[in-house]
C-alpha positions as CSV (number, residue, x, y, z in Angstrom):
1,M,6.5,-39.1,61.4
2,A,7.9,-37.0,58.6
3,P,8.4,-33.3,59.3
4,V,5.7,-31.1,57.9
5,S,6.9,-28.2,55.8
6,E,4.9,-25.0,55.9
7,P,3.7,-23.5,52.5
8,G,6.2,-21.0,51.2
9,V,9.0,-22.3,53.4
10,H,11.9,-23.7,51.4
11,T,14.6,-25.8,53.0
12,D,16.6,-26.8,49.8
13,W,18.1,-23.9,47.9
14,Q,20.2,-23.9,44.7
15,V,22.8,-21.4,43.6
16,V,21.9,-20.0,40.2
17,L,24.4,-17.2,40.0
18,T,27.8,-16.4,41.7
19,T,29.2,-13.0,41.1
20,G,31.7,-10.6,42.7
21,S,29.2,-7.7,42.2
22,L,26.4,-7.0,44.7
23,T,24.7,-4.9,42.1
24,E,24.6,-7.8,39.6
25,A,23.3,-10.1,42.4
26,L,20.5,-7.6,43.3
27,L,19.5,-7.2,39.6
28,V,19.3,-10.9,39.0
29,Q,17.3,-11.4,42.3
30,R,14.8,-8.7,41.1
31,L,14.7,-10.2,37.6
32,L,13.7,-13.6,39.1
33,Q,11.2,-12.0,41.4
34,G,9.6,-10.2,38.4
35,Y,8.9,-13.7,37.0
36,G,7.3,-14.8,40.3
37,L,10.3,-16.8,41.5
38,T,11.7,-16.6,45.1
39,G,15.2,-15.5,45.2
40,R,17.6,-14.6,48.0
41,I,21.2,-13.4,48.1
42,Q,23.9,-15.0,50.2
43,A,26.5,-12.4,50.9
44,P,30.1,-12.8,52.1
45,A,31.0,-11.9,55.6
46,P,34.8,-12.1,55.7
47,Y,35.3,-9.7,58.6
48,Q,33.3,-12.1,60.9
49,V,35.9,-14.8,60.2
50,F,39.1,-12.9,59.4
51,P,40.2,-9.7,61.0
52,F,41.7,-8.5,57.7
53,S,40.4,-7.9,54.1
54,M,39.7,-10.9,52.0
55,A,39.6,-8.9,48.7
56,G,38.8,-11.2,45.8
57,W,36.9,-13.6,48.0
58,D,33.8,-11.5,48.2
59,W,31.3,-13.6,46.2
60,Y,27.6,-13.0,46.2
61,R,25.3,-15.9,45.4
62,V,21.8,-15.8,44.2
63,L,19.8,-18.7,45.5
64,V,16.4,-20.1,44.6
65,P,14.3,-23.0,45.9
66,A,15.5,-26.2,44.4
67,E,12.2,-26.7,42.5
68,E,12.7,-23.3,40.8
69,G,16.3,-23.8,39.9
70,S,16.0,-24.9,36.2
71,E,13.4,-22.2,35.5
72,A,15.6,-19.5,37.1
73,R,18.6,-20.6,35.0
74,R,16.5,-20.5,31.9
75,I,15.4,-17.0,32.7
76,I,18.9,-15.8,33.4
77,D,20.3,-17.4,30.2
78,E,17.4,-16.0,28.1
79,H,17.9,-12.5,29.6
80,R,21.7,-12.6,28.9
81,R,21.1,-13.6,25.2
82,R,18.4,-11.0,24.6
83,H,20.4,-8.2,26.3
84,L,23.9,-9.0,25.3
85,W,24.4,-5.4,24.1
86,L,23.9,-4.2,27.7
87,R,27.3,-5.6,28.8
88,L,29.5,-3.0,30.4
89,V,32.5,-2.1,28.5
90,E,35.6,-0.1,29.6
91,S,35.2,3.5,28.4
92,N,38.0,5.2,26.6
93,T,39.0,8.1,28.9
94,E,41.7,9.5,26.6
95,E,41.0,12.9,25.1
96,P,40.5,12.9,21.3
97,T,43.4,14.3,19.4
98,S,42.8,17.0,16.8
């Protein structure tokens, strides 16, 4: 007999975003939830494996159920195109010369 899956319980997840920023991962998760998609964040846990810092290996992944993967990617891509001007840029910290 095949296993019965409960409604709302997902067993197959797809990564739709990988980022080094927890803030970006949280924003994308909330964006997807705003469109009615289920999103979760897979966070790194390097100190559970290694007793030293693994700087640069701290990747956060936003996952969605497999059946929502293409829609989630479309939403993320559309949001990036529409809000391209929101990209963070390095600010000039030098004092203006007179």
